[in-house]
N, C-alpha and C positions, 0 to 999 in steps of 0.2 A: 504494500500500500504506500502511497506517496508520503514523503516526510511532511510532518506538520509541527509547528512550534508548540511547545507544552503550555498548558494554561497554568493559572496560579496554583491550583491544588496539586497538579502534577509536579510543579517545581518545589512545593513544600514537601512532597514525598521524596524527591531527589535530595533535597537539603537534609531531610531526616536520615536518609541512607548514608550520606557523606558523614554526618555527625556520628552515626553508629560505627562506621569504620574508624573514625578518629578515636572514639572512646575505646573501641576494641583494641586498637594498636597501643594505646596508652597503657591499658591493663596488661596486654601481652608483654610489653616491655618491662613492666614492673615484675611480672611473674618470672620472666627470664632472669632478671637481676637477682631474684630470690632462689634461682636454680630449680624452679618448679617446671620450667620448660627447658628441655635439653636440645642438643644439636644446633643446627644453624637457624637463625631467625632474622628475616629481612623485613623491616617495617615499611609500611606504605604511607606514612604520615606526610602530608603535603601534596600527594598525588591523587587524592580522592576524586577530583573532578574528572580525571581521565577515565577511570574504570566505570564510575557511576554514569557519566555523561554518555560514553560510548555504548555501554551495555544496555542502557535504557532505550536504545533505538532498535533492539533485536526482538525477535519473536521466539522466546525460549519455551520449550527446549528444541524446537525445530531448528533454530540457529544454534551454532556451536561457538564456544569460547575456549581458546588456548592461551596460556601465558607461561611465564617463567617462574623463578623461585620467589619473587616478591608478589605473592598471590593472594594474601588475605583479603585485600580490597576487592579483587575480582570475584572471589568466591562469595563474599557477602553481597556484592552487587548483583550476582546471579540469583540470589535468594536462598543460599545455603543457610541453614539454621545456625545462629551464633553459638549455640550450645555444642553442636556437632563440630564446628570449626575449632572452638577453644579446646574441646576434648581431644581433637586430633593433635593440636599443638602440645598438649600434655601427654600424648602417647597413650591414650586410653581406648578401650575397646568400643566405646560409644562414639568415637570420632568418625568423621566423614570417610576416612579410609581405614577404619577399624584400628587406629593407632599405629599403623604400619608405614604411613607416609610422612607424618610430621608436617612441619611448617611449609616445606617446599612442594608437597605433593597432594594438595587438596583436590578433591575429585568428586563429582556427582553428575553422572550422565543424565539422570532424570531431570536436572535443571540446566542441562546444556553445558556444564562446566567439565571440561576434559583436561584440566590440569593447568598449572602446577607442574613444573619440570626443573630439576636441580641442575641440569647441564646447560650452560650458556648457549642459547639459540637452538637447542635441540627440539623445542616445540614447533619451530617454523616449518621444517619439512613434514612433520606429522600433521600440522594444520593444513598444509597444502594438499596432502593426501586425503584428508577429510573433505576438503572442498571438491577434490576430484570425485569422491564418492557421491557427494551431493549433485554434482553435474551429471554423473552417470545415471543416477536414479531420477533426475529431473524432479526433485521434490520441492523446489523453490526455496531451499534453505541457503543461508549465508554463513560463512565462517569468519570470525573475528580473531585475529592473531596478534597478541600483544608481545612486545619485547623491548629491551632497553637500548640505549645508544651503544653500550658495550657489545651487544650482540649484532649490531649493524655490520660489523666487519667480519663476521663469520661467513665462510664460503657457502655454507648451506643456505643462507638467506638469499644470496644472489642466484644460486641454482634454482631455488624455489620461485623467486620472482620471474625468472626466465620461463620456467615451466608454466606458471600461472598465466603469463602473457601469451604463451603459445597456445595453451589449451583453453583460454578464456574461462578461468575458474571463478566461481562466486565467492571471492575471499577479499577481505580488507585487512591489510597489514598496518598495525598501529605502533609506531615507534614512540615509546615513552622516554623522551630525551630529558632526563633529569640532571643533565649537565656533567655528571661525574660517573665514569665507568670505573667502579671501585674508587681509586684515589686519583684518577687521571681525567683531566678535563677533555671533553670530546673533541675540542678544536685542535688539540695537540696530536691527535692520532687520526684525523680525518682530512684527506686531501680536498674533499668537498664537504663543507660544514652545513650546507643546505641539503639535508637528507631528502626532503620532498622532491627536490629537483632531479634526483637520480632515478625516479620512477620512469621518466621519459625514455631511458635506455631500454626499458622492458615493455614499452608500448602500452603503458597504463598511466592514468592521471595521478599526480601527486599533489597533495595540499598540506599546508601547515596550519596549525591552530594554536591558540593560547591555552596550554594545558592547565593553567590556573583559573580558567574561566569555563565553568560547566556549560554555559549556553553556547560558547564558541565550539567547544569539543562536541557537544551533542549535534549541533547543526552540521559541522564539517563531516563527522563520521556518519551521521544520519543520511546525508546526501550520497555518500560513498556506498553505504549499505543499500540504499534504494537503487542505485545504479547497478550494483553487483547482482541484486535480486532480479531486476527487470531485464537487464541486458546480458546477464551472466558474464560480467566483466570485472576483473580485479582492480584494486586501488590501493594506494599507499597514503597514509596520513602521518605526519610528524606532529606530535603534541609536545610543545616545549613546556616542561614542568620542572619541579624541584623537590627533592626529598630533604626533609628537615633533619632526619636522623642519619646515622652513618650507613655505609653500604650494608653492614650487618650489625648485630648487637656487639660484636667484638671490635668494631672499627673506632679508633680514637679520633678520627677526623682531623688529623694534623695538616691536611693538605688544603684546608679552606678556613677562612676567618669567621669569627662570630658575627662580624658586621655583615658579611655576605648572607649568612643565614637569616639574620634579622631583617635585611632588606627584602628578601623574598617573603618573609612572614607578613610583610605589609600588604602583599598581594594574595593572602590566604584565600584559597578557593571557597572555603565554607563561609567565611565572613563576607566575601564579595557577593555571593548569592544572597546571604542573609540581608545585607545592606540594600541590594537591588529590590528585594521583595518588600523590605520595610519602607523604602522610598515610594513604592507604588501603593502603599497602604494595605498590602496583602499579608503582612506579618507584624504582629505586635510583640512587645518585649515579653509579655506574659506567655504567648504561644512559643516564642523562642526558648524561654526558660523551660517550658514543658517538653520541648523537643530534646533539649540537652538532658533533662532529668530522665526521660524515657530511655534514651540511648544508654545512659549510665546504669539504669535499672536492668535493662536487658543484658548488658555485658556482665554486671555483677551476678546475675542468675547463671550466665554461661560459665563464669569462673567457679561458682558453687557446684554446678553440674559436673564440670570437668574434675574437680578435686574429689567429688564423691564417687566418681566412676572407677570401675576396676581396670587394671592393666590387662592386656591380652595374655592368654595362656601361651606357653611355648608352642603348642600344637597349631596355633593360628598361623605360624610361619608357613605351614604347608597348605594353607587355604588361599583361595583367590589367585592362584597361579595362572589358571586358564579362565577365560570368559565363557560361561555356558552359552549355548546357542539360544537365541531369543531374548537375551538380556540387553539392556541399554548399551552396555559396553561392547556388545558384539554387533551392534547395528551398523558399524562402519565397515 
């Protein structure tokens, strides 16, 4: 269906979803610091507008979402239960991947969320294959593939872009350019720092958007999704965004200044949408306080649920190795 601008109630819902992600990440960071969450943990704080804005244009679960290891925001934007996501971070049997995937491997095909991948850029050819399946079945579905600026230089991306261009696949590649590939600024390692411009080499349109502005993200990705669905044509979107936290919870962030982070916080995506709605008279301070309180309540319940849940038994290691026929995981 043609892209249309969201009304006030839809925007309030998207604002609530962004605030839920922000609250979730803050509590996840606290739990990691207390060693209640183990392994790797990459927070999405600051980038909420990209996942929420882009995924809101999809028809889940007919459409599919693939992303990398910074995946909490995408999972929640797809509608995964916060309890199941938090339990997965805690490594509990009630988690979305039964405690076997952890932070980097969130997965729920029933909601169109196909991961969550711990290897830089590995989700890109997998997502391209999923779009090939959609094209083969002619089911009208679209695949959205997220990855960071660090993954842009992986060879698998360029092979995937080339195949998507040749086969005219219904896929939109979304580069979440948060400025820093681990501790290296993207301009230092990119011969062309306008990533969107490189789409032309593969016969597809490339657009850039302000990744700190949900409305800009939603409009840009929405039009690309509409084109992919109607014309079975791929597209590339570069969303310039910024992560407030380190690359992972173990990152001391010595490569950037506090002033730089504070400058980006002035463009906070949640506060920008909040102020836009308030200026139009669609959001009162009372309703905003209620949104924040509700997000905190839901996340607190998710933490309680995770901490009360059991760990998987050793025998669970031998389960879920193969996808049974007829399941959501086997439909690709």
